[in-house]
mmCIF file of the N, C-alpha and C atoms, coordinates in Angstrom:
data_MODEL
# 
_entry.id   MODEL 
# 
loop_
_atom_site.group_PDB 
_atom_site.id 
_atom_site.type_symbol 
_atom_site.label_atom_id 
_atom_site.label_alt_id 
_atom_site.label_comp_id 
_atom_site.label_asym_id 
_atom_site.label_entity_id 
_atom_site.label_seq_id 
_atom_site.pdbx_PDB_ins_code 
_atom_site.Cartn_x 
_atom_site.Cartn_y 
_atom_site.Cartn_z 
_atom_site.occupancy 
_atom_site.B_iso_or_equiv 
_atom_site.pdbx_formal_charge 
_atom_site.auth_seq_id 
_atom_site.auth_comp_id 
_atom_site.auth_asym_id 
_atom_site.auth_atom_id 
_atom_site.pdbx_PDB_model_num 
ATOM 1   N N  . UNK A 1 1  ? -53.305 -20.471 60.694 1.00 0.00 ? 1  UNK A N  1 
ATOM 2   C CA . UNK A 1 1  ? -52.636 -19.742 61.749 1.00 0.00 ? 1  UNK A CA 1 
ATOM 3   C C  . UNK A 1 1  ? -53.608 -18.699 62.311 1.00 0.00 ? 1  UNK A C  1 
ATOM 4   N N  . UNK A 1 2  ? -53.880 -18.790 63.603 1.00 0.00 ? 2  UNK A N  1 
ATOM 5   C CA . UNK A 1 2  ? -54.803 -17.868 64.247 1.00 0.00 ? 2  UNK A CA 1 
ATOM 6   C C  . UNK A 1 2  ? -54.043 -16.809 65.042 1.00 0.00 ? 2  UNK A C  1 
ATOM 7   N N  . UNK A 1 3  ? -54.522 -15.598 64.989 1.00 0.00 ? 3  UNK A N  1 
ATOM 8   C CA . UNK A 1 3  ? -53.987 -14.474 65.765 1.00 0.00 ? 3  UNK A CA 1 
ATOM 9   C C  . UNK A 1 3  ? -55.163 -13.768 66.421 1.00 0.00 ? 3  UNK A C  1 
ATOM 10  N N  . UNK A 1 4  ? -54.898 -13.046 67.486 1.00 0.00 ? 4  UNK A N  1 
ATOM 11  C CA . UNK A 1 4  ? -55.927 -12.205 68.105 1.00 0.00 ? 4  UNK A CA 1 
ATOM 12  C C  . UNK A 1 4  ? -55.485 -10.754 68.011 1.00 0.00 ? 4  UNK A C  1 
ATOM 13  N N  . UNK A 1 5  ? -56.451 -9.881  67.889 1.00 0.00 ? 5  UNK A N  1 
ATOM 14  C CA . UNK A 1 5  ? -56.168 -8.445  67.776 1.00 0.00 ? 5  UNK A CA 1 
ATOM 15  C C  . UNK A 1 5  ? -57.258 -7.684  68.518 1.00 0.00 ? 5  UNK A C  1 
ATOM 16  N N  . UNK A 1 6  ? -56.840 -6.767  69.360 1.00 0.00 ? 6  UNK A N  1 
ATOM 17  C CA . UNK A 1 6  ? -57.789 -5.894  70.046 1.00 0.00 ? 6  UNK A CA 1 
ATOM 18  C C  . UNK A 1 6  ? -58.196 -4.762  69.114 1.00 0.00 ? 6  UNK A C  1 
ATOM 19  N N  . UNK A 1 7  ? -59.446 -4.342  69.225 1.00 0.00 ? 7  UNK A N  1 
ATOM 20  C CA . UNK A 1 7  ? -59.941 -3.219  68.428 1.00 0.00 ? 7  UNK A CA 1 
ATOM 21  C C  . UNK A 1 7  ? -61.032 -2.516  69.228 1.00 0.00 ? 7  UNK A C  1 
ATOM 22  N N  . UNK A 1 8  ? -61.446 -1.360  68.756 1.00 0.00 ? 8  UNK A N  1 
ATOM 23  C CA . UNK A 1 8  ? -62.559 -0.628  69.356 1.00 0.00 ? 8  UNK A CA 1 
ATOM 24  C C  . UNK A 1 8  ? -63.679 -0.544  68.317 1.00 0.00 ? 8  UNK A C  1 
ATOM 25  N N  . UNK A 1 9  ? -64.893 -0.786  68.768 1.00 0.00 ? 9  UNK A N  1 
ATOM 26  C CA . UNK A 1 9  ? -66.040 -0.713  67.868 1.00 0.00 ? 9  UNK A CA 1 
ATOM 27  C C  . UNK A 1 9  ? -66.137 0.694   67.292 1.00 0.00 ? 9  UNK A C  1 
ATOM 28  N N  . UNK A 1 10 ? -66.283 0.814   65.966 1.00 0.00 ? 10 UNK A N  1 
ATOM 29  C CA . UNK A 1 10 ? -66.391 2.143   65.349 1.00 0.00 ? 10 UNK A CA 1 
ATOM 30  C C  . UNK A 1 10 ? -67.727 2.829   65.629 1.00 0.00 ? 10 UNK A C  1 
ATOM 31  N N  . UNK A 1 11 ? -68.668 2.143   66.222 1.00 0.00 ? 11 UNK A N  1 
ATOM 32  C CA . UNK A 1 11 ? -69.966 2.736   66.577 1.00 0.00 ? 11 UNK A CA 1 
ATOM 33  C C  . UNK A 1 11 ? -69.986 3.180   68.036 1.00 0.00 ? 11 UNK A C  1 
ATOM 34  N N  . UNK A 1 12 ? -69.808 2.217   68.953 1.00 0.00 ? 12 UNK A N  1 
ATOM 35  C CA . UNK A 1 12 ? -69.960 2.523   70.382 1.00 0.00 ? 12 UNK A CA 1 
ATOM 36  C C  . UNK A 1 12 ? -68.637 2.777   71.084 1.00 0.00 ? 12 UNK A C  1 
ATOM 37  N N  . UNK A 1 13 ? -67.511 2.445   70.441 1.00 0.00 ? 13 UNK A N  1 
ATOM 38  C CA . UNK A 1 13 ? -66.197 2.702   71.021 1.00 0.00 ? 13 UNK A CA 1 
ATOM 39  C C  . UNK A 1 13 ? -65.735 1.685   72.052 1.00 0.00 ? 13 UNK A C  1 
ATOM 40  N N  . UNK A 1 14 ? -66.533 0.669   72.315 1.00 0.00 ? 14 UNK A N  1 
ATOM 41  C CA . UNK A 1 14 ? -66.158 -0.339  73.302 1.00 0.00 ? 14 UNK A CA 1 
ATOM 42  C C  . UNK A 1 14 ? -65.033 -1.233  72.774 1.00 0.00 ? 14 UNK A C  1 
ATOM 43  N N  . UNK A 1 15 ? -64.109 -1.633  73.661 1.00 0.00 ? 15 UNK A N  1 
ATOM 44  C CA . UNK A 1 15 ? -63.033 -2.534  73.231 1.00 0.00 ? 15 UNK A CA 1 
ATOM 45  C C  . UNK A 1 15 ? -63.552 -3.958  73.045 1.00 0.00 ? 15 UNK A C  1 
ATOM 46  N N  . UNK A 1 16 ? -62.933 -4.664  72.101 1.00 0.00 ? 16 UNK A N  1 
ATOM 47  C CA . UNK A 1 16 ? -63.275 -6.057  71.828 1.00 0.00 ? 16 UNK A CA 1 
ATOM 48  C C  . UNK A 1 16 ? -62.030 -6.739  71.265 1.00 0.00 ? 16 UNK A C  1 
ATOM 49  N N  . UNK A 1 17 ? -62.124 -8.033  71.073 1.00 0.00 ? 17 UNK A N  1 
ATOM 50  C CA . UNK A 1 17 ? -61.005 -8.794  70.538 1.00 0.00 ? 17 UNK A CA 1 
ATOM 51  C C  . UNK A 1 17 ? -61.478 -9.623  69.355 1.00 0.00 ? 17 UNK A C  1 
ATOM 52  N N  . UNK A 1 18 ? -60.724 -9.581  68.283 1.00 0.00 ? 18 UNK A N  1 
ATOM 53  C CA . UNK A 1 18 ? -61.029 -10.374 67.092 1.00 0.00 ? 18 UNK A CA 1 
ATOM 54  C C  . UNK A 1 18 ? -60.058 -11.547 67.017 1.00 0.00 ? 18 UNK A C  1 
ATOM 55  N N  . UNK A 1 19 ? -60.572 -12.701 66.616 1.00 0.00 ? 19 UNK A N  1 
ATOM 56  C CA . UNK A 1 19 ? -59.734 -13.861 66.324 1.00 0.00 ? 19 UNK A CA 1 
ATOM 57  C C  . UNK A 1 19 ? -59.626 -13.937 64.807 1.00 0.00 ? 19 UNK A C  1 
ATOM 58  N N  . UNK A 1 20 ? -58.405 -13.860 64.307 1.00 0.00 ? 20 UNK A N  1 
ATOM 59  C CA . UNK A 1 20 ? -58.156 -13.762 62.867 1.00 0.00 ? 20 UNK A CA 1 
ATOM 60  C C  . UNK A 1 20 ? -57.504 -15.029 62.349 1.00 0.00 ? 20 UNK A C  1 
ATOM 61  N N  . UNK A 1 21 ? -58.015 -15.542 61.234 1.00 0.00 ? 21 UNK A N  1 
ATOM 62  C CA . UNK A 1 21 ? -57.422 -16.696 60.561 1.00 0.00 ? 21 UNK A CA 1 
ATOM 63  C C  . UNK A 1 21 ? -56.586 -16.161 59.409 1.00 0.00 ? 21 UNK A C  1 
ATOM 64  N N  . UNK A 1 22 ? -55.278 -16.084 59.617 1.00 0.00 ? 22 UNK A N  1 
ATOM 65  C CA . UNK A 1 22 ? -54.384 -15.511 58.610 1.00 0.00 ? 22 UNK A CA 1 
ATOM 66  C C  . UNK A 1 22 ? -54.129 -16.443 57.443 1.00 0.00 ? 22 UNK A C  1 
ATOM 67  N N  . UNK A 1 23 ? -54.486 -17.718 57.571 1.00 0.00 ? 23 UNK A N  1 
ATOM 68  C CA . UNK A 1 23 ? -54.216 -18.679 56.504 1.00 0.00 ? 23 UNK A CA 1 
ATOM 69  C C  . UNK A 1 23 ? -55.084 -18.443 55.277 1.00 0.00 ? 23 UNK A C  1 
ATOM 70  N N  . UNK A 1 24 ? -56.140 -17.635 55.401 1.00 0.00 ? 24 UNK A N  1 
ATOM 71  C CA . UNK A 1 24 ? -57.036 -17.375 54.275 1.00 0.00 ? 24 UNK A CA 1 
ATOM 72  C C  . UNK A 1 24 ? -56.605 -16.224 53.389 1.00 0.00 ? 24 UNK A C  1 
ATOM 73  N N  . UNK A 1 25 ? -55.469 -15.589 53.689 1.00 0.00 ? 25 UNK A N  1 
ATOM 74  C CA . UNK A 1 25 ? -55.022 -14.451 52.889 1.00 0.00 ? 25 UNK A CA 1 
ATOM 75  C C  . UNK A 1 25 ? -55.837 -13.205 53.203 1.00 0.00 ? 25 UNK A C  1 
ATOM 76  N N  . UNK A 1 26 ? -55.819 -12.246 52.284 1.00 0.00 ? 26 UNK A N  1 
ATOM 77  C CA . UNK A 1 26 ? -56.564 -11.002 52.478 1.00 0.00 ? 26 UNK A CA 1 
ATOM 78  C C  . UNK A 1 26 ? -58.053 -11.313 52.592 1.00 0.00 ? 26 UNK A C  1 
ATOM 79  N N  . UNK A 1 27 ? -58.705 -10.636 53.520 1.00 0.00 ? 27 UNK A N  1 
ATOM 80  C CA . UNK A 1 27 ? -60.120 -10.915 53.759 1.00 0.00 ? 27 UNK A CA 1 
ATOM 81  C C  . UNK A 1 27 ? -60.888 -9.632  54.018 1.00 0.00 ? 27 UNK A C  1 
ATOM 82  N N  . UNK A 1 28 ? -62.159 -9.696  53.701 1.00 0.00 ? 28 UNK A N  1 
ATOM 83  C CA . UNK A 1 28 ? -63.106 -8.609  53.970 1.00 0.00 ? 28 UNK A CA 1 
ATOM 84  C C  . UNK A 1 28 ? -64.390 -9.278  54.436 1.00 0.00 ? 28 UNK A C  1 
ATOM 85  N N  . UNK A 1 29 ? -64.806 -8.991  55.670 1.00 0.00 ? 29 UNK A N  1 
ATOM 86  C CA . UNK A 1 29 ? -66.005 -9.636  56.196 1.00 0.00 ? 29 UNK A CA 1 
ATOM 87  C C  . UNK A 1 29 ? -66.662 -8.748  57.236 1.00 0.00 ? 29 UNK A C  1 
ATOM 88  N N  . UNK A 1 30 ? -67.882 -9.099  57.609 1.00 0.00 ? 30 UNK A N  1 
ATOM 89  C CA . UNK A 1 30 ? -68.658 -8.322  58.576 1.00 0.00 ? 30 UNK A CA 1 
ATOM 90  C C  . UNK A 1 30 ? -68.978 -9.199  59.779 1.00 0.00 ? 30 UNK A C  1 
ATOM 91  N N  . UNK A 1 31 ? -68.769 -8.628  60.972 1.00 0.00 ? 31 UNK A N  1 
ATOM 92  C CA . UNK A 1 31 ? -69.167 -9.260  62.225 1.00 0.00 ? 31 UNK A CA 1 
ATOM 93  C C  . UNK A 1 31 ? -69.875 -8.214  63.067 1.00 0.00 ? 31 UNK A C  1 
ATOM 94  N N  . UNK A 1 32 ? -70.826 -8.652  63.853 1.00 0.00 ? 32 UNK A N  1 
ATOM 95  C CA . UNK A 1 32 ? -71.531 -7.729  64.739 1.00 0.00 ? 32 UNK A CA 1 
ATOM 96  C C  . UNK A 1 32 ? -70.695 -7.421  65.970 1.00 0.00 ? 32 UNK A C  1 
ATOM 97  N N  . UNK A 1 33 ? -70.795 -6.185  66.448 1.00 0.00 ? 33 UNK A N  1 
ATOM 98  C CA . UNK A 1 33 ? -70.140 -5.788  67.689 1.00 0.00 ? 33 UNK A CA 1 
ATOM 99  C C  . UNK A 1 33 ? -70.713 -6.613  68.828 1.00 0.00 ? 33 UNK A C  1 
ATOM 100 N N  . UNK A 1 34 ? -69.858 -7.161  69.707 1.00 0.00 ? 34 UNK A N  1 
ATOM 101 C CA . UNK A 1 34 ? -70.368 -7.956  70.816 1.00 0.00 ? 34 UNK A CA 1 
ATOM 102 C C  . UNK A 1 34 ? -71.096 -7.117  71.875 1.00 0.00 ? 34 UNK A C  1 
ATOM 103 N N  . UNK A 1 35 ? -70.991 -5.791  71.805 1.00 0.00 ? 35 UNK A N  1 
ATOM 104 C CA . UNK A 1 35 ? -71.638 -4.916  72.787 1.00 0.00 ? 35 UNK A CA 1 
ATOM 105 C C  . UNK A 1 35 ? -72.916 -4.299  72.215 1.00 0.00 ? 35 UNK A C  1 
ATOM 106 N N  . UNK A 1 36 ? -72.795 -3.570  71.098 1.00 0.00 ? 36 UNK A N  1 
ATOM 107 C CA . UNK A 1 36 ? -73.957 -2.848  70.562 1.00 0.00 ? 36 UNK A CA 1 
ATOM 108 C C  . UNK A 1 36 ? -74.641 -3.572  69.400 1.00 0.00 ? 36 UNK A C  1 
ATOM 109 N N  . UNK A 1 37 ? -74.061 -4.680  68.942 1.00 0.00 ? 37 UNK A N  1 
ATOM 110 C CA . UNK A 1 37 ? -74.634 -5.543  67.887 1.00 0.00 ? 37 UNK A CA 1 
ATOM 111 C C  . UNK A 1 37 ? -74.714 -4.888  66.506 1.00 0.00 ? 37 UNK A C  1 
ATOM 112 N N  . UNK A 1 38 ? -74.031 -3.801  66.292 1.00 0.00 ? 38 UNK A N  1 
ATOM 113 C CA . UNK A 1 38 ? -74.022 -3.193  64.958 1.00 0.00 ? 38 UNK A CA 1 
ATOM 114 C C  . UNK A 1 38 ? -72.978 -3.883  64.086 1.00 0.00 ? 38 UNK A C  1 
ATOM 115 N N  . UNK A 1 39 ? -73.177 -3.879  62.755 1.00 0.00 ? 39 UNK A N  1 
ATOM 116 C CA . UNK A 1 39 ? -72.261 -4.586  61.853 1.00 0.00 ? 39 UNK A CA 1 
ATOM 117 C C  . UNK A 1 39 ? -70.955 -3.819  61.630 1.00 0.00 ? 39 UNK A C  1 
ATOM 118 N N  . UNK A 1 40 ? -69.848 -4.496  61.898 1.00 0.00 ? 40 UNK A N  1 
ATOM 119 C CA . UNK A 1 40 ? -68.511 -3.916  61.718 1.00 0.00 ? 40 UNK A CA 1 
ATOM 120 C C  . UNK A 1 40 ? -67.861 -4.569  60.508 1.00 0.00 ? 40 UNK A C  1 
ATOM 121 N N  . UNK A 1 41 ? -67.286 -3.761  59.643 1.00 0.00 ? 41 UNK A N  1 
ATOM 122 C CA . UNK A 1 41 ? -66.546 -4.255  58.485 1.00 0.00 ? 41 UNK A CA 1 
ATOM 123 C C  . UNK A 1 41 ? -65.089 -4.466  58.895 1.00 0.00 ? 41 UNK A C  1 
ATOM 124 N N  . UNK A 1 42 ? -64.625 -5.694  58.758 1.00 0.00 ? 42 UNK A N  1 
ATOM 125 C CA . UNK A 1 42 ? -63.234 -6.038  59.060 1.00 0.00 ? 42 UNK A CA 1 
ATOM 126 C C  . UNK A 1 42 ? -62.472 -6.161  57.741 1.00 0.00 ? 42 UNK A C  1 
ATOM 127 N N  . UNK A 1 43 ? -61.343 -5.478  57.647 1.00 0.00 ? 43 UNK A N  1 
ATOM 128 C CA . UNK A 1 43 ? -60.463 -5.561  56.483 1.00 0.00 ? 43 UNK A CA 1 
ATOM 129 C C  . UNK A 1 43 ? -59.123 -6.097  56.956 1.00 0.00 ? 43 UNK A C  1 
ATOM 130 N N  . UNK A 1 44 ? -58.775 -7.293  56.517 1.00 0.00 ? 44 UNK A N  1 
ATOM 131 C CA . UNK A 1 44 ? -57.542 -7.948  56.936 1.00 0.00 ? 44 UNK A CA 1 
ATOM 132 C C  . UNK A 1 44 ? -56.625 -8.086  55.731 1.00 0.00 ? 44 UNK A C  1 
ATOM 133 N N  . UNK A 1 45 ? -55.411 -7.582  55.884 1.00 0.00 ? 45 UNK A N  1 
ATOM 134 C CA . UNK A 1 45 ? -54.398 -7.709  54.835 1.00 0.00 ? 45 UNK A CA 1 
ATOM 135 C C  . UNK A 1 45 ? -53.263 -8.553  55.371 1.00 0.00 ? 45 UNK A C  1 
ATOM 136 N N  . UNK A 1 46 ? -52.822 -9.514  54.575 1.00 0.00 ? 46 UNK A N  1 
ATOM 137 C CA . UNK A 1 46 ? -51.721 -10.385 54.969 1.00 0.00 ? 46 UNK A CA 1 
ATOM 138 C C  . UNK A 1 46 ? -50.614 -10.287 53.922 1.00 0.00 ? 46 UNK A C  1 
ATOM 139 N N  . UNK A 1 47 ? -49.371 -10.345 54.425 1.00 0.00 ? 47 UNK A N  1 
ATOM 140 C CA . UNK A 1 47 ? -48.207 -10.295 53.541 1.00 0.00 ? 47 UNK A CA 1 
ATOM 141 C C  . UNK A 1 47 ? -47.098 -11.094 54.217 1.00 0.00 ? 47 UNK A C  1 
ATOM 142 N N  . UNK A 1 48 ? -47.093 -12.394 53.968 1.00 0.00 ? 48 UNK A N  1 
ATOM 143 C CA . UNK A 1 48 ? -46.104 -13.249 54.630 1.00 0.00 ? 48 UNK A CA 1 
ATOM 144 C C  . UNK A 1 48 ? -46.360 -13.285 56.128 1.00 0.00 ? 48 UNK A C  1 
ATOM 145 N N  . UNK A 1 49 ? -45.364 -12.911 56.910 1.00 0.00 ? 49 UNK A N  1 
ATOM 146 C CA . UNK A 1 49 ? -45.500 -12.882 58.369 1.00 0.00 ? 49 UNK A CA 1 
ATOM 147 C C  . UNK A 1 49 ? -46.161 -11.600 58.857 1.00 0.00 ? 49 UNK A C  1 
ATOM 148 N N  . UNK A 1 50 ? -46.219 -10.577 58.015 1.00 0.00 ? 50 UNK A N  1 
ATOM 149 C CA . UNK A 1 50 ? -46.825 -9.304  58.384 1.00 0.00 ? 50 UNK A CA 1 
ATOM 150 C C  . UNK A 1 50 ? -48.311 -9.300  58.046 1.00 0.00 ? 50 UNK A C  1 
ATOM 151 N N  . UNK A 1 51 ? -49.099 -8.629  58.862 1.00 0.00 ? 51 UNK A N  1 
ATOM 152 C CA . UNK A 1 51 ? -50.528 -8.505  58.611 1.00 0.00 ? 51 UNK A CA 1 
ATOM 153 C C  . UNK A 1 51 ? -51.038 -7.248  59.299 1.00 0.00 ? 51 UNK A C  1 
ATOM 154 N N  . UNK A 1 52 ? -52.192 -6.768  58.850 1.00 0.00 ? 52 UNK A N  1 
ATOM 155 C CA . UNK A 1 52 ? -52.807 -5.608  59.486 1.00 0.00 ? 52 UNK A CA 1 
ATOM 156 C C  . UNK A 1 52 ? -54.323 -5.750  59.414 1.00 0.00 ? 52 UNK A C  1 
ATOM 157 N N  . UNK A 1 53 ? -54.978 -5.164  60.396 1.00 0.00 ? 53 UNK A N  1 
ATOM 158 C CA . UNK A 1 53 ? -56.427 -5.215  60.491 1.00 0.00 ? 53 UNK A CA 1 
ATOM 159 C C  . UNK A 1 53 ? -56.963 -3.798  60.600 1.00 0.00 ? 53 UNK A C  1 
ATOM 160 N N  . UNK A 1 54 ? -58.000 -3.529  59.854 1.00 0.00 ? 54 UNK A N  1 
ATOM 161 C CA . UNK A 1 54 ? -58.711 -2.256  59.933 1.00 0.00 ? 54 UNK A CA 1 
ATOM 162 C C  . UNK A 1 54 ? -60.189 -2.561  60.173 1.00 0.00 ? 54 UNK A C  1 
ATOM 163 N N  . UNK A 1 55 ? -60.811 -1.820  61.075 1.00 0.00 ? 55 UNK A N  1 
ATOM 164 C CA . UNK A 1 55 ? -62.239 -1.979  61.313 1.00 0.00 ? 55 UNK A CA 1 
ATOM 165 C C  . UNK A 1 55 ? -62.940 -0.675  60.970 1.00 0.00 ? 55 UNK A C  1 
ATOM 166 N N  . UNK A 1 56 ? -64.086 -0.807  60.318 1.00 0.00 ? 56 UNK A N  1 
ATOM 167 C CA . UNK A 1 56 ? -64.857 0.363   59.881 1.00 0.00 ? 56 UNK A CA 1 
ATOM 168 C C  . UNK A 1 56 ? -66.341 0.136   60.137 1.00 0.00 ? 56 UNK A C  1 
ATOM 169 N N  . UNK A 1 57 ? -67.083 1.234   60.148 1.00 0.00 ? 57 UNK A N  1 
ATOM 170 C CA . UNK A 1 57 ? -68.523 1.134   60.151 1.00 0.00 ? 57 UNK A CA 1 
ATOM 171 C C  . UNK A 1 57 ? -68.964 0.556   58.811 1.00 0.00 ? 57 UNK A C  1 
ATOM 172 N N  . UNK A 1 58 ? -70.020 -0.213  58.822 1.00 0.00 ? 58 UNK A N  1 
ATOM 173 C CA . UNK A 1 58 ? -70.501 -0.805  57.575 1.00 0.00 ? 58 UNK A CA 1 
ATOM 174 C C  . UNK A 1 58 ? -70.940 0.278   56.584 1.00 0.00 ? 58 UNK A C  1 
ATOM 175 N N  . UNK A 1 59 ? -71.420 1.409   57.080 1.00 0.00 ? 59 UNK A N  1 
ATOM 176 C CA . UNK A 1 59 ? -71.933 2.467   56.197 1.00 0.00 ? 59 UNK A CA 1 
ATOM 177 C C  . UNK A 1 59 ? -70.866 3.483   55.779 1.00 0.00 ? 59 UNK A C  1 
ATOM 178 N N  . UNK A 1 60 ? -69.586 3.236   56.088 1.00 0.00 ? 60 UNK A N  1 
ATOM 179 C CA . UNK A 1 60 ? -68.509 4.158   55.667 1.00 0.00 ? 60 UNK A CA 1 
ATOM 180 C C  . UNK A 1 60 ? -68.051 3.841   54.264 1.00 0.00 ? 60 UNK A C  1 
# 
């Protein structure tokens, strides 16, 4: 099951959109910002139909 979520880069503040695969359960991964190319840490929590996404700087 795929979902999309808007977020702001924790480095440059630019808006972007993440495509999330909720079928994998809780996840922690790094993707580069599409604007400034810095590594963003994505923290995805899933609980049945509910889910939440947090984005952080890699060095936090």
